[in-house]
C-alpha positions as CSV (number, residue, x, y, z in Angstrom):
1,M,114.8,28.1,78.0
2,F,112.0,30.1,76.2
3,G,108.3,29.3,76.1
4,M,105.8,30.2,73.4
5,L,105.4,33.6,71.8
6,Y,102.2,35.5,72.6
7,I,101.6,38.5,70.3
8,V,99.4,40.7,72.5
9,F,97.4,43.4,70.7
10,T,97.1,46.6,72.8
11,T,94.8,48.2,70.3
12,G,93.5,47.8,66.7
13,R,94.1,51.5,66.1
14,C,97.2,53.1,64.4
15,N,98.4,56.6,64.2
16,L,99.7,56.1,60.6
17,R,98.0,55.1,57.3
18,C,100.9,53.3,55.6
19,S,100.2,52.5,51.9
20,Y,100.6,48.8,52.3
21,C,98.3,48.2,55.2
22,G,96.0,51.2,55.3
23,G,96.3,52.0,59.0
24,S,93.9,50.9,61.7
25,F,92.0,47.6,61.8
26,P,88.2,47.9,61.6
27,R,86.8,48.0,65.2
28,R,84.6,45.1,64.4
29,L,87.6,42.9,63.7
30,V,90.1,44.2,66.3
31,P,88.5,46.5,69.0
32,W,90.5,49.6,69.7
33,E,90.2,49.1,73.4
34,V,91.2,46.1,75.5
35,K,88.0,44.3,76.5
36,Y,89.4,41.9,79.1
37,R,91.0,42.5,82.5
38,V,94.8,42.4,82.8
39,E,94.4,39.7,85.5
40,E,92.8,37.4,82.9
41,L,95.8,37.7,80.6
42,A,98.2,37.2,83.5
43,D,96.3,34.1,84.5
44,F,96.5,32.7,81.0
45,L,100.2,33.5,80.6
46,S,101.0,32.1,84.0
47,Q,100.4,28.6,82.5
48,D,103.6,29.0,80.5
49,P,106.7,29.0,82.7
50,S,108.8,31.2,80.3
51,P,106.4,33.2,78.0
52,I,107.6,35.6,75.3
53,V,105.2,38.6,75.1
54,A,105.3,40.8,72.0
55,F,103.2,44.0,72.1
56,Y,101.5,44.6,68.7
57,G,98.7,46.6,67.1
58,G,97.6,48.8,65.3
59,E,100.3,50.9,67.1
60,P,100.9,49.3,70.5
61,L,102.1,52.6,72.1
62,L,98.7,54.1,71.7
63,N,97.9,52.1,74.8
64,P,100.9,52.5,77.1
65,V,98.9,52.1,80.3
66,F,97.9,48.6,79.3
67,M,101.5,47.7,78.4
68,M,102.8,48.9,81.8
69,E,100.1,47.0,83.7
70,V,101.0,43.8,81.9
71,M,104.7,44.3,82.5
72,D,104.1,45.0,86.1
73,R,102.1,41.8,86.5
74,V,103.8,39.3,84.2
75,E,107.3,38.0,84.2
76,A,108.2,37.4,80.6
77,T,110.7,38.1,77.8
78,Y,109.3,41.3,76.2
79,V,109.3,42.3,72.6
80,I,107.5,45.2,70.8
81,Q,106.8,46.0,67.1
82,T,106.2,49.7,66.7
83,N,106.3,52.4,64.1
84,G,108.5,54.3,66.6
85,L,106.7,57.6,66.7
86,L,105.4,57.4,70.3
87,V,108.4,56.0,72.2
88,D,108.2,58.8,74.8
89,R,104.8,57.4,76.0
90,L,106.7,54.6,77.9
91,G,109.2,55.4,80.6
92,P,112.9,54.4,80.3
93,E,112.5,51.9,83.1
94,Y,110.1,49.9,80.9
95,W,112.1,50.2,77.7
96,R,115.1,48.8,79.4
97,R,113.1,45.6,80.2
98,F,112.5,44.9,76.5
99,D,114.7,42.2,75.0
100,T,113.9,43.1,71.3
101,V,112.4,46.3,69.9
102,L,111.4,46.3,66.2
103,L,111.1,49.7,64.6
104,S,109.3,50.0,61.2
105,I,111.6,51.8,58.7
106,D,111.9,50.9,55.0
107,G,115.4,52.0,54.1
108,V,116.3,55.4,52.8
109,E,114.3,58.5,53.7
110,S,112.5,58.9,50.4
111,V,111.2,55.3,50.4
112,T,110.2,55.3,54.0
113,D,108.3,58.6,53.8
114,M,106.7,57.6,50.5
115,H,104.9,54.7,52.2
116,R,104.6,55.8,55.8
117,G,104.2,59.6,55.7
118,R,106.3,62.7,55.4
119,G,108.9,63.0,58.2
120,V,108.5,59.5,59.5
121,Y,112.0,58.4,58.6
122,R,113.6,61.2,60.7
123,R,111.3,60.6,63.6
124,V,112.1,56.9,63.7
125,L,115.8,57.6,63.7
126,K,115.3,60.1,66.5
127,S,113.5,57.4,68.5
128,A,116.2,54.9,67.8
129,R,118.8,57.3,69.2
130,W,116.7,58.1,72.2
131,L,116.3,54.4,73.0
132,R,120.1,54.0,73.0
133,D,120.5,57.2,75.0
134,I,118.2,56.0,77.8
135,G,120.1,52.7,78.1
136,F,118.2,50.3,76.0
137,G,120.8,47.6,75.5
138,G,118.7,44.9,73.8
139,D,118.3,44.0,70.1
140,L,117.1,46.9,68.0
141,V,115.7,45.7,64.7
142,A,115.0,47.8,61.6
143,R,111.9,46.1,60.2
144,M,111.5,46.9,56.5
145,T,108.6,46.5,54.2
146,V,109.8,46.0,50.6
147,T,107.9,47.2,47.6
148,E,108.5,47.7,43.9
149,V,110.3,51.0,44.6
150,S,112.7,49.3,47.1
151,D,116.3,48.6,46.1
152,I,117.2,45.9,48.6
153,W,121.0,46.6,48.3
154,R,120.6,50.3,48.8
155,D,118.0,50.2,51.5
156,V,119.6,47.4,53.6
157,T,123.1,48.8,53.5
158,H,121.8,52.2,54.3
159,L,120.2,51.0,57.5
160,L,123.3,49.1,58.4
161,S,125.5,52.2,57.8
162,L,123.6,54.1,60.5
163,N,125.2,52.1,63.3
164,L,121.9,52.2,65.2
165,F,120.4,48.8,64.5
166,D,121.6,45.5,65.6
167,H,119.7,43.7,62.9
168,V,117.8,44.5,59.7
169,H,114.9,42.4,58.6
170,W,112.9,42.8,55.4
171,Q,109.4,41.6,54.5
172,L,108.2,41.6,50.9
173,N,104.8,43.3,50.5
174,V,103.2,40.3,48.8
175,V,100.5,39.1,51.3
176,W,97.7,41.7,51.2
177,S,98.8,44.0,48.4
178,P,97.5,43.9,44.9
179,R,99.7,42.1,42.4
180,W,102.8,44.2,41.6
181,R,103.0,45.6,38.1
182,D,106.0,43.4,37.3
183,F,107.1,41.3,40.2
184,K,109.1,38.9,38.0
185,G,110.9,41.8,36.4
186,W,111.7,43.4,39.8
187,L,113.1,40.0,41.0
188,R,115.3,39.7,37.9
189,S,116.5,43.3,37.7
190,S,116.6,44.4,41.3
191,Y,116.0,41.9,44.1
192,K,118.2,39.0,42.9
193,P,121.2,41.2,42.0
194,G,120.8,43.0,45.3
195,L,120.8,39.7,47.3
196,D,124.0,38.7,45.4
197,R,125.7,41.9,46.6
198,I,124.4,41.6,50.2
199,R,125.6,38.0,50.3
200,E,129.1,39.1,49.1
201,L,129.2,41.8,51.8
202,W,128.0,39.3,54.4
203,V,130.8,36.8,53.5
204,R,133.5,39.4,53.3
205,N,132.7,40.5,56.9
206,L,132.4,36.9,58.1
207,L,135.9,36.1,56.9
208,E,137.1,39.0,59.0
209,G,135.2,37.8,62.1
210,R,132.4,40.3,61.8
211,V,128.7,39.3,61.8
212,L,126.4,41.8,60.0
213,G,122.9,41.8,61.4
214,L,121.0,40.4,58.4
215,A,118.0,38.7,59.9
216,P,116.8,36.8,56.8
217,F,120.2,35.4,56.0
218,Q,120.9,34.6,59.6
219,G,117.5,33.1,60.3
220,V,117.7,30.8,57.2
221,L,121.2,29.8,58.2
222,R,120.0,28.9,61.7
223,R,117.2,26.8,60.2
224,L,119.8,25.0,58.1
225,F,121.8,24.2,61.3
226,Y,119.0,23.4,63.7
227,G,115.7,23.3,61.9
228,G,112.7,25.2,63.1
229,P,108.9,25.4,63.0
230,N,106.8,25.4,59.9
231,P,105.9,28.2,59.2
232,P,109.2,29.9,60.1
233,C,107.4,32.6,62.1
234,G,105.9,29.8,64.3
235,A,102.3,30.9,63.7
236,G,100.0,28.3,65.1
237,V,103.0,26.2,66.3
238,E,104.9,28.2,68.9
239,S,103.4,31.7,68.3
240,F,99.8,32.8,69.0
241,S,98.1,36.2,68.9
242,I,95.8,37.6,71.5
243,L,93.3,40.2,70.2
244,T,92.0,43.0,72.3
245,D,88.8,41.1,73.1
246,G,90.8,38.1,74.3
247,R,90.3,35.9,71.3
248,I,93.4,33.8,70.4
249,L,94.5,33.5,66.7
250,A,97.1,31.4,65.0
251,C,98.4,34.5,63.1
252,P,98.4,38.2,64.0
253,I,97.3,39.3,60.5
254,A,94.6,36.6,60.2
255,V,91.9,38.7,62.0
256,D,89.2,38.0,59.5
257,V,89.4,34.3,58.7
258,P,87.8,31.4,60.6
259,W,90.7,29.0,60.2
260,A,92.9,31.1,62.5
261,R,90.6,31.1,65.5
262,L,91.8,28.9,68.3
263,G,90.0,30.0,71.4
264,H,89.8,32.7,74.1
265,I,92.1,33.4,77.0
266,R,89.2,32.8,79.5
267,D,88.6,29.2,78.4
268,T,91.7,27.9,76.6
269,S,95.1,26.9,77.9
270,P,98.4,27.4,76.0
271,E,98.9,23.7,75.6
272,E,95.5,23.4,73.8
273,L,96.6,25.8,71.0
274,T,99.2,23.7,69.2
275,G,98.6,21.1,66.5
276,K,95.5,22.6,65.0
277,I,97.0,24.2,61.9
278,S,99.8,23.0,59.7
279,I,101.6,23.9,56.5
280,G,100.6,21.6,53.6
281,E,101.3,21.2,49.9
282,P,102.9,22.3,47.8
283,C,105.3,23.2,50.6
284,T,105.5,19.9,52.4
285,G,106.9,18.2,49.2
286,C,109.4,20.9,48.5
287,D,113.1,20.3,48.7
288,I,113.8,23.5,50.7
289,L,111.1,23.1,53.3
290,Q,113.7,22.8,56.1
291,A,115.1,26.2,55.3
292,C,111.9,27.9,54.2
293,G,109.3,26.4,56.4
294,G,106.4,27.3,54.1
295,R,107.0,31.0,54.3
296,C,104.0,33.0,55.6
297,L,101.1,31.0,57.1
298,Y,98.5,33.6,56.0
299,A,99.8,33.7,52.5
300,H,99.9,29.9,52.4
301,M,96.3,29.6,53.5
302,E,94.8,32.5,51.6
303,R,96.9,32.7,48.4
304,L,95.5,36.1,47.5
305,W,97.8,36.3,44.4
306,G,96.5,32.9,43.2
307,M,98.8,29.9,42.6
308,D,100.8,31.6,39.9
309,G,101.5,34.5,42.3
310,F,102.3,32.1,45.1
311,R,104.9,30.4,42.9
312,D,106.3,33.7,41.9
313,V,107.0,34.6,45.5
314,C,108.5,31.1,46.0
315,M,111.0,32.0,43.4
316,A,112.2,34.9,45.5
317,T,112.3,32.7,48.6
318,R,114.2,30.0,46.8
319,Y,116.8,32.4,45.6
320,L,117.5,33.7,49.1
321,V,117.6,30.2,50.5
322,E,120.1,29.1,47.9
323,E,122.3,32.1,48.6
324,V,122.5,31.0,52.3
325,M,122.9,27.4,51.5
326,G,126.0,28.3,49.5
327,V,127.5,30.1,52.6
328,K,126.7,27.3,55.1
329,P,130.0,25.3,54.5
330,L,132.0,28.5,55.1
331,A,130.0,29.3,58.2
332,E,130.6,25.8,59.6
333,K,134.4,26.2,59.1
334,L,134.5,29.7,60.5
335,I,132.6,28.6,63.6
336,A,134.9,25.5,64.0
337,D,137.9,27.7,63.7
338,G,136.7,30.2,66.2
339,V,136.5,33.1,63.7
340,V,132.8,33.8,64.4
341,N,130.6,33.2,67.4
342,P,127.8,30.8,66.6
343,D,125.5,32.5,69.1
344,E,125.9,35.8,67.3
345,L,125.7,34.3,63.8
346,L,122.8,31.9,64.2
347,Y,120.0,34.4,64.9
348,P,117.5,34.7,66.4
349,T,118.0,32.5,69.5
350,Y,114.3,32.6,70.3
351,N,111.1,33.6,68.4
352,N,111.3,37.4,68.7
353,T,108.7,38.0,65.9
354,V,111.4,38.2,63.1
355,E,109.6,36.2,60.5
356,I,112.9,34.8,59.0
357,I,111.6,34.4,55.4
358,P,110.9,37.7,53.6
């Protein structure tokens, strides 16, 4: 049994300046140093009998001492989202305690380095191999950011072919970024045909009893079987973010908006956090809400692309959802016949920060 997810910022600083996020948070929004005592965080988390703690930033490994102090004090299921360049700052004994490690990598070398910096691709793969060598046996996730230069088929299958990652998850760069030059054209000519090919590959492998680690496909399928929170990432429902100054937010990227502020670890209990924010229209009246969950809470609330842009992204989501809906009857049969293991197929089993909907 898992409790709620707490996304714990270790710093607002980053050692990269990726093209889609720009690097570090401004100090005034997310301080670069932790301003509270570890004991205060431990006291807050102790009110949840089975917390999930995900280290986040900035780049969380810029503050490894804080991470070790937390892990020494708090019994929890541990997750980290990292760019993977500083893995040697944490000892193997700590890495082996993580259940899920998400490494940022966008597909083939040219695409990854274009957005993240020269040489990043090779350094991330070196880190992934090192994690396996030191005995990390948990879920290693390749976390992609997808832009107009991405080819979803090429980049996803490339990462699968490396035999390093248990799962690949992709996130469309449609929240903060300026409007793409031709988002609809990219959907039509690249993304949708790519999803078709990925679905066909997924099905071929399922028929032979193999489950490819395709987090968006698996996450949507799990929601079709069991339901899930709205939004699908659980932000404001079962997932909460703790900034370096102790403030609690509904969403880790909503550092600059009043609606996301829910309290402080010194004077708020976990049970007081839920029920304050919810997905509304047009999502609540949509026929695929069970599968989609309203997509991204921040995008739903802010709609920086306007309503036309919001609907354009919904087109991409609907296409993915309908791909998975078409596979659901086969998945049910393969599970019933014992061909595939439902625990392996219906992923993730708990909120490990995989957002489900790209």
